[in-house]
Each structure stands twice: as C-alpha cells, then as structure tokens.
C-alpha distance (Angstrom), angle and dihedral (degrees) to the residues before:
residue distance angle dihedral
M1 . . .
C2 3.88 . .
A3 3.81 89.6 .
R4 3.81 91.2 53.2
V5 3.87 91.9 49.7
S6 3.72 88.8 49.3
Q7 3.80 92.1 52.0
L8 3.76 91.4 48.9
Y9 3.83 90.9 50.6
E10 3.88 92.6 50.6
K11 3.69 92.8 45.5
D12 3.81 100.4 44.1
H13 3.81 123.9 -5.1
S14 3.87 91.6 -151.6
E15 3.82 91.8 62.8
S16 3.74 92.8 57.8
T17 3.81 113.3 56.6
I18 3.72 132.9 -177.0
G19 3.80 90.7 -108.7
R20 3.67 93.2 52.1
V21 3.86 91.2 48.9
A22 3.88 89.0 50.1
M23 3.65 93.8 51.3
V24 3.86 93.0 45.2
K25 3.84 90.5 50.6
E26 3.83 92.7 49.1
E27 3.79 91.0 47.8
C28 3.83 95.6 49.3
I29 3.79 93.0 46.4
R30 3.85 89.7 48.4
N31 3.85 92.2 50.2
C32 3.82 91.9 44.9
K33 3.73 93.6 51.6
E34 3.77 90.0 49.0
V35 3.80 93.8 53.2
C36 3.83 92.2 46.1
S37 3.75 90.8 49.5
M38 3.78 92.1 50.0
A39 3.92 91.1 46.1
R40 3.86 87.0 53.6
E41 3.73 94.8 47.1
T42 3.92 92.5 45.3
M43 3.79 89.1 55.8
G44 3.76 93.6 52.8
D45 3.74 116.8 -163.8
E46 3.78 91.4 -2.9
G47 3.86 88.8 58.7
V48 3.79 90.2 82.6
I49 3.80 96.8 51.7
L50 3.79 112.0 102.7
E51 3.81 93.9 -140.1
K52 3.82 90.3 64.2
Q53 3.82 91.2 58.4
A54 3.83 97.6 -141.1
I55 3.76 94.9 104.5
K56 3.76 91.7 41.7
A57 3.72 91.2 54.7
L58 3.78 89.4 50.6
C59 3.74 92.5 51.0
D60 3.68 92.9 47.5
I61 3.75 93.5 52.8
E62 3.79 89.9 49.1
A63 3.83 89.1 54.5
I64 3.77 89.7 49.2
Q65 3.78 92.3 50.3
A66 3.82 90.0 50.9
D67 3.79 89.4 50.3
E68 3.83 96.1 47.6
G69 3.79 91.4 52.3
S70 3.74 133.1 -107.1
K71 3.75 126.7 -51.7
T72 3.70 92.2 -117.7
L73 3.85 92.5 58.2
K74 3.82 92.5 48.4
L75 3.74 89.8 51.9
V76 3.79 93.5 48.7
V77 3.76 88.8 53.6
A78 3.75 92.3 50.9
A79 3.83 93.4 44.9
K80 3.81 90.8 50.4
E81 3.81 89.4 56.2
M82 3.91 94.9 47.3
A83 3.81 95.8 43.0
E84 3.77 98.4 30.8
I85 3.79 88.6 -137.9
A86 3.77 119.5 117.5
A87 3.79 116.4 -131.0
F88 3.81 90.3 -154.9
K89 3.84 136.7 14.1
L90 3.93 122.3 -128.9
C-alpha cells in the first residue's frame, strides 16, 4: 500500500493527496503494531527478551507512531479532505 501511494505521488502529485497519505500511514502503523504484538505473544515469555527482537520491534513501532503523530490527527486530516470542512482553523 505504501509503495503504491509512493508510485502515485512520483507519477502525478494530484493522485496522491495528504488525506490518502495520512490514511496509509495510519493503516501501515496499525498493521505493523498488530504483527509485532502477535510475534511477542507467540514467543510467550521469551517475547519480552531484547535478544529475541520481538519486543524491540514493538518498541520501535511505538516510537515511529509517536513521531508520525497521533491517530486522531491523521484521521482529522483525512476527514477534512473527504468532507471538505476543516475541523480547526490555523
């Protein structure tokens, strides 16, 4: 999904809008967190040991999510594009 949005952006900037990018970012982070959580749970007690990399991946994705912005903010950006009504004014 991320690769396709990137291709659309490189090809024609009008095809890839801020709302679409925000939704793709949120979806990818959500999927990644789910996979990391499943890996940690599958490993049981060893899933929290740093050498096994499962908990490290989960912590890394949490940091990426914090850096990218909150889920609410991304959804506000996407909703503004869909409804063409701003939730806030700058």
